[in-house]
Structure formats: structure tokens, C-alpha cells
C-alpha positions in Angstrom: 5.7 -12.6 21.0 6.7 -9.5 23.0 6.5 -7.4 19.8 3.0 -8.6 19.1 1.8 -7.4 22.5 3.7 -4.1 22.4 6.3 -5.1 25.0 9.6 -5.4 23.1 12.8 -5.4 25.1 15.9 -3.4 24.1 17.5 -6.7 23.0 14.5 -7.3 20.7 14.9 -3.9 19.1 18.7 -4.4 18.7 18.2 -7.8 17.1 15.7 -6.3 14.6 18.0 -3.4 13.8 20.8 -5.8 13.1 18.8 -7.6 10.4 18.5 -4.4 8.4 22.2 -3.9 7.9 24.2 -0.9 7.0 23.1 1.6 4.4 19.4 1.9 5.2 17.0 2.2 2.3 19.7 2.8 -0.3 21.4 -0.5 0.4 18.2 -2.4 -0.4 16.4 -0.5 -3.2 14.4 -3.5 -4.5 13.1 -4.7 -1.2 9.7 -4.0 0.3 9.7 -1.9 3.5 7.1 -1.5 6.2 6.3 2.1 6.8 4.1 3.3 9.7 3.1 6.7 8.3 1.5 7.6 5.0 3.8 10.6 4.6 6.8 8.2 4.6 5.1 5.9 2.1 4.2 8.8 -0.2 7.8 10.1 -0.1 9.2 6.7 -1.1 6.6 6.3 -3.8 7.2 9.7 -5.2 11.0 9.2 -5.2 10.7 5.8 -7.0 8.1 7.0 -9.5 10.4 9.9 -10.4 13.1 7.4 -11.4 10.8 5.7 -14.0 11.5 6.6 -17.6 8.8 8.2 -19.8 5.7 10.2 -19.2 3.0 9.2 -16.7 0.1 7.2 -18.1 -3.4 7.1 -16.8 -5.8 4.2 -17.2 -9.5 4.2 -17.2 -11.2 1.4 -15.4 -14.6 -0.1 -16.1 -16.6 -2.0 -13.4 -18.5 -5.0 -14.7 -21.2 -6.7 -12.7 -21.9 -10.3 -13.9 -25.3 -10.6 -12.2 -28.4 -11.2 -14.3 -31.2 -10.5 -11.8 -32.0 -6.8 -11.7 -32.5 -6.6 -7.9 -29.2 -8.3 -7.3 -27.5 -5.9 -9.8 -28.7 -2.9 -7.9 -27.4 -4.4 -4.6 -24.0 -5.2 -6.0 -23.7 -1.8 -7.7 -24.5 -0.1 -4.4 -21.9 -2.2 -2.6 -19.3 -1.3 -5.3 -20.0 2.4 -4.9 -19.6 2.1 -1.1 -16.3 0.3 -1.5 -15.0 2.8 -4.1 -16.1 6.0 -2.3 -13.0 7.8 -1.1 -10.7 5.4 -2.8 -11.1 6.3 -6.4 -10.6 10.0 -7.3 -11.7 11.2 -10.7 
């Protein structure tokens, strides 16, 4: 509970650190890790992607709206554009 409210004790931190074990990231290559900064996430992702065999592949996506009424189609399309703005880069 103390962690949740931002008041961990030194003992709490020590206990959490004991659960990780020796070796850090290299000891647990297939486990998910929580990162607090995008730069750390990007570094891990780039490192893991560089280990994959073959050339990079890009996929084209197609959005489909399964709404028959024209006014509802326009509303859904607008909402999809708002959600995708800033997320999808062409």
C-alpha cells in the first residue's frame, strides 16, 4: 500500500530489489519489464529489434467502419481520425 501512495520505506525498496535477482536485464531476457521513461523503452526495443533475423517489414493497415447509416459513418470516421492523430505516422 505504501508504494501505491508514494511512501515506500527503505525495506520496501530492498524487498523489491531482491525479487529482481542478480544479472539485471541480461539475466531475464524474455521477461517484461516496467520502464518509467520512453528513452529507456526505446533503447530496449531497438536492441531487441536489432537481434531479429531478416530485413524489416512494413504493413499497411486499412480502417473499416461497419456502420450503415451515413451520419453515423461520419461520426465514427471523425472519432477514428482523432484517435489516430499523433499515433500513426505515414
